[in-house]
N, C-alpha and C positions, 0 to 999 in steps of 0.2 A: 578214563579207565578202559583198559582193553580186556576183553573176555579171554580168560586163559585158554579156551578152546579155539580161539581165532587163529588162523594160520598166519596172520600178519602179512609179511612180505616174503615168506619162505619161497626160495627158488627164483626170486626176482633179482635182476642185475641192474643196479642204479648208478648213474654217474653223479658224483657230488662235486660241485664247483663252489669253492669258498676259500677266500684268501686269508682269513683270520684263523690262526692256528688253533686257538682254544675253541672257537665255534666249530671249526672243521672237525676237531677231535670229538666234540660233543655230538655233532650230527652223525659222524661215522658210527660212534657207539650206539646211538639211537637206532639208526637204520639196521645195524648188525643185530641188535637185540630184537628187532622186528623180523629178523630172518633174512634180510637182503644181503647180497654180495655187493660191496661198494667198490666202484672204480674211482680211484682218486683217494683223497680229495685233490683236485686241481686248483691251483691258486692263480692261474692266469688263463686268458683266452687260448693262448698257444698250447699250453699244457692240456687244456680240456679238449681242444680239437685233435691233438695227438692221441689222447685216450679214446676219443670217438673213432678215429681212424683204425686203431688197433683192436677195437671191440668187435670188428667183423660182423656188424649187424646184430650182435648178441647183446642188445640193450633193451631193457623194459621201460626205462624212463630216466628222469633226472631231477635233481634238486639244485637250483641255481641261485647263488647270491648275485645281485645286480651289479654292485660296485666292487671291482677287483683292483684295488689300488688306483692307478691312473687310467684304467680302462673299464668299459662296461661289458657285460656278458652277452650282449645281443647277437654277436656273430655265432656264438655257441647255440643260442636259441634258434637261429636261422638254420643251422646244420641239423638240429634235432627236428625241426619242422619238416625239413627236406626228407628226413628218414621216417616221418610220421610217428616220432617218439614223443610221448607226453612229458611235460615238465612242469615243475612248480617253482615259482620264485619264493625264496625265503630271504627276507630283506628287512632292513630298518627304515627303508624309504617308503613314502606314500605312493599310492597307486598313480598319482599324476606324473611320476617320472617314467612310467612305463609307456613306450610308444604304442600307438593304436594297433599296430600290427601284432602285438602280443597281448592285446586286451582280453582275450579269452583265456589266457593262462592264469591259473589260480595264483594268488599272492598271500603268503603268510608272513606275519611280523615276527621278528626275533624278540626274545627267545620263543621258540616254537614248542608247543605241547606235543608229545609223542602220539597220543591218540588222534589229535587234530591232523598231524602230518600224515598218518596212515589213512584217515578218511579222505583227506584232500588228494593224496596220490591215487587212491582208488577212484575218486570222483573225476580225476583228470583223464581217466581212461588207461591207467597203467596196464601194460600188456600182460 
């Protein structure tokens, strides 16, 4: 449960990378209800990197699915790390599939609770 007086993610700009339409729509609604401006959702690494390039550094963080069809999201995670932008993995995969280089990134299991997502984004150092 989120306190009604909690500002949530108001004024935050978040990249969403998720290839499943229904999950992407649900996460978009969740983030928007928390007050965030959502970039995406992007369903591929290429689309996500394009959105990052057009964000002009105006990005507060990201929510990333690991498996995007036949590719994995790690090049996007690398680009976010280069920009010092925090991110959270939201996935159905166990932590063992996450390479050590991303071990510090929080991982939430799908389906994700709205309050837990908010707390995790804040804990990840959301700008």
